[in-house]
C-alpha positions as CSV (number, residue, x, y, z in Angstrom):
1,M,3.7,-107.0,94.5
2,A,1.7,-103.8,93.8
3,R,3.0,-101.2,91.7
4,P,4.0,-98.0,93.8
5,K,1.6,-95.1,93.7
6,D,2.5,-91.9,92.1
7,V,1.1,-89.8,94.8
8,L,1.5,-90.4,98.6
9,T,-0.4,-89.2,101.7
10,T,1.7,-87.9,104.6
11,G,1.0,-91.0,106.6
12,E,2.3,-93.1,103.5
13,V,5.5,-91.1,103.3
14,A,6.0,-91.5,107.1
15,R,5.7,-95.4,107.0
16,I,8.5,-95.3,104.0
17,C,10.7,-92.8,105.9
18,N,10.2,-94.5,109.2
19,V,9.4,-91.2,111.0
20,A,6.3,-89.7,112.4
21,P,3.6,-88.2,110.2
22,R,4.1,-85.0,112.1
23,T,7.6,-85.1,110.9
24,V,6.5,-85.2,107.3
25,S,4.1,-82.5,107.9
26,K,7.0,-80.3,109.1
27,W,9.2,-81.3,106.0
28,F,6.3,-80.1,103.7
29,D,5.4,-76.9,105.6
30,S,9.1,-75.7,105.6
31,G,9.4,-76.6,101.7
32,K,12.0,-79.2,102.2
33,L,9.6,-81.7,100.8
34,R,7.7,-80.6,97.7
35,G,4.0,-81.4,97.3
36,Y,0.7,-79.8,97.2
37,R,-2.6,-79.5,99.2
38,I,-5.9,-81.0,98.4
39,P,-8.1,-77.9,97.3
40,G,-10.5,-77.2,100.3
41,S,-8.5,-79.2,102.7
42,K,-5.6,-79.3,104.7
43,D,-4.4,-82.6,103.4
44,R,-1.1,-83.0,101.7
45,R,0.0,-85.1,98.8
46,I,3.6,-85.7,97.9
47,P,4.5,-86.9,94.3
48,L,6.7,-90.1,94.4
49,D,9.5,-88.2,92.2
50,Q,9.7,-85.4,94.8
51,L,9.8,-88.0,97.7
52,L,12.6,-89.8,95.9
53,R,14.7,-86.5,95.4
54,F,14.2,-85.7,99.0
55,M,15.3,-89.2,100.4
56,R,18.2,-89.2,98.2
57,A,19.2,-85.6,99.3
58,H,18.9,-86.4,103.0
59,G,20.4,-89.8,103.0
60,I,17.1,-91.6,103.8
61,P,17.3,-95.4,102.6
62,L,15.1,-96.2,99.8
63,N,14.3,-99.7,101.0
64,G,10.9,-98.6,102.4
65,L,9.9,-97.2,99.0
66,D,9.8,-100.5,97.4
67,T,6.5,-101.7,98.5
68,G,5.2,-98.6,100.5
69,M,3.8,-101.6,102.8
70,T,4.0,-101.6,106.8
71,R,7.2,-103.6,107.6
72,V,6.6,-106.2,110.6
73,L,9.5,-108.0,111.9
74,V,8.1,-111.2,113.8
75,A,10.8,-112.5,116.6
76,E,8.9,-115.7,117.4
77,S,10.8,-118.9,118.9
78,D,7.9,-121.3,117.9
79,P,8.2,-122.1,114.1
80,D,4.4,-122.9,113.9
81,M,3.4,-119.6,115.4
82,A,6.0,-117.6,113.3
83,D,4.8,-119.3,110.1
84,L,1.1,-118.7,111.0
85,L,1.8,-115.0,111.8
86,S,3.8,-114.5,108.6
87,T,1.2,-116.1,106.1
88,A,-1.8,-114.5,107.9
89,L,-0.3,-110.8,108.1
90,S,1.1,-111.0,104.7
91,R,-2.2,-112.1,103.3
92,E,-4.8,-110.5,105.4
93,A,-3.2,-107.3,106.2
94,N,-0.9,-106.9,103.1
95,Y,2.2,-106.3,105.5
96,Q,5.7,-107.1,104.4
97,V,6.9,-109.6,107.1
98,Q,10.2,-111.1,108.0
99,I,10.6,-114.0,110.6
100,V,13.5,-114.5,112.8
101,R,13.8,-117.0,115.6
102,S,16.4,-115.5,118.0
103,A,17.4,-112.2,119.5
104,F,20.5,-112.1,117.7
105,E,18.8,-112.6,114.4
106,A,16.2,-109.8,115.3
107,G,18.9,-107.3,115.8
108,A,21.0,-108.4,112.6
109,L,17.8,-108.3,110.3
110,A,16.3,-105.2,111.9
111,E,19.2,-103.4,110.7
112,S,18.5,-104.1,107.0
113,F,14.9,-104.6,107.1
114,K,14.0,-101.2,109.1
115,P,10.7,-102.6,110.6
116,H,7.7,-100.3,111.4
117,V,6.5,-102.8,114.2
118,M,8.3,-105.7,115.7
119,L,6.4,-108.4,117.3
120,F,8.8,-109.9,120.0
121,D,8.2,-113.2,121.8
122,V,9.5,-112.4,125.4
123,Q,10.7,-116.1,125.6
124,L,13.1,-115.4,122.6
125,P,16.3,-117.6,122.7
126,G,19.5,-115.5,123.1
127,L,18.7,-112.7,125.3
128,A,16.0,-112.0,127.7
129,G,13.1,-109.9,126.6
130,R,14.1,-106.8,128.5
131,E,17.9,-106.9,127.6
132,A,16.8,-107.2,123.8
133,L,14.4,-104.3,124.1
134,R,16.9,-102.1,125.8
135,G,19.4,-103.0,122.7
136,I,16.8,-101.9,120.2
137,R,15.5,-98.8,122.2
138,G,19.3,-97.9,122.6
139,L,19.8,-97.5,118.7
140,P,18.6,-94.1,117.2
141,E,17.5,-95.9,113.8
142,F,14.7,-97.6,115.8
143,A,13.4,-94.7,117.7
144,Q,10.2,-94.9,115.7
145,T,10.0,-98.5,115.5
146,R,7.0,-99.8,117.5
147,V,7.9,-103.2,119.7
148,I,4.8,-105.3,120.8
149,A,5.5,-108.2,123.3
150,L,4.1,-111.6,122.5
151,A,3.5,-113.4,125.7
152,G,2.1,-116.4,127.1
153,P,-1.3,-116.1,129.1
154,L,-1.1,-112.8,131.3
155,R,-1.5,-112.8,135.0
156,P,-2.8,-109.4,136.4
157,G,-0.1,-106.7,136.2
158,D,1.6,-108.3,133.3
159,E,0.6,-105.9,130.8
160,E,1.6,-103.0,132.8
161,R,4.8,-104.6,133.6
162,F,5.7,-105.0,129.9
163,R,5.0,-101.3,129.2
164,Q,7.1,-100.3,132.1
165,D,9.8,-102.4,130.5
166,G,9.5,-100.3,127.3
167,F,7.2,-102.4,125.2
168,D,4.4,-100.2,123.1
169,G,1.9,-103.1,123.5
170,V,1.2,-106.7,124.4
171,L,-0.4,-109.7,122.7
172,A,-1.3,-112.5,124.9
173,K,-1.1,-116.0,123.3
174,P,-3.3,-117.4,122.0
175,F,-4.7,-114.3,120.3
176,E,-6.8,-113.8,116.8
177,I,-4.9,-112.4,113.6
178,S,-7.6,-109.6,113.7
179,Q,-6.3,-108.6,117.2
180,A,-2.7,-108.5,116.0
181,V,-3.9,-106.5,113.0
182,R,-5.7,-103.9,115.1
183,L,-2.8,-103.6,117.5
184,I,-0.1,-103.2,114.8
185,E,-2.3,-100.4,113.0
186,G,-2.8,-98.6,116.2
187,Q,0.8,-98.7,117.0
188,V,1.8,-97.4,113.2
189,A,-0.7,-94.7,113.6
190,A,0.6,-93.6,116.9
191,G,4.3,-93.9,116.5
192,V,5.4,-93.9,112.7
């Protein structure tokens, strides 16, 4: 595991605190979160000790600070697919990955893991994909969590239907790991 950095960007702080980068900028600009600007730039930097003080003072869980890595929860019923995703995303993209195989497990682990992104098999046992997604979306602590549907081959209109159901993105099986990484990175940049 890599040693935590001493100085962080607003994007890194956003991932750790599970909020939007704009929120971190507001904390910084209002003086609630102390740091400094890079000379000749608008870029902000936050020393780790200041972030720790801020998180403790505002009751923000420190579990995201352990690694500073993007946390991905893979909810996949196929054990081979789940293991492949876990290994590939951990090694190739340096994500912190947890695997579950049911909707119930997904809800239970999400509480403690606080994922930035969930890859959610729409055929997951325990609940229909839409019902489980409604449950996740109904909890304020997952407001910034991006949820990507893992679905079998798509028919025309399926991708739009998944988005209307509340998914932030769709990965059609089979897919390349590079596709998954690009989609995860885009979702993290857009919402976390």
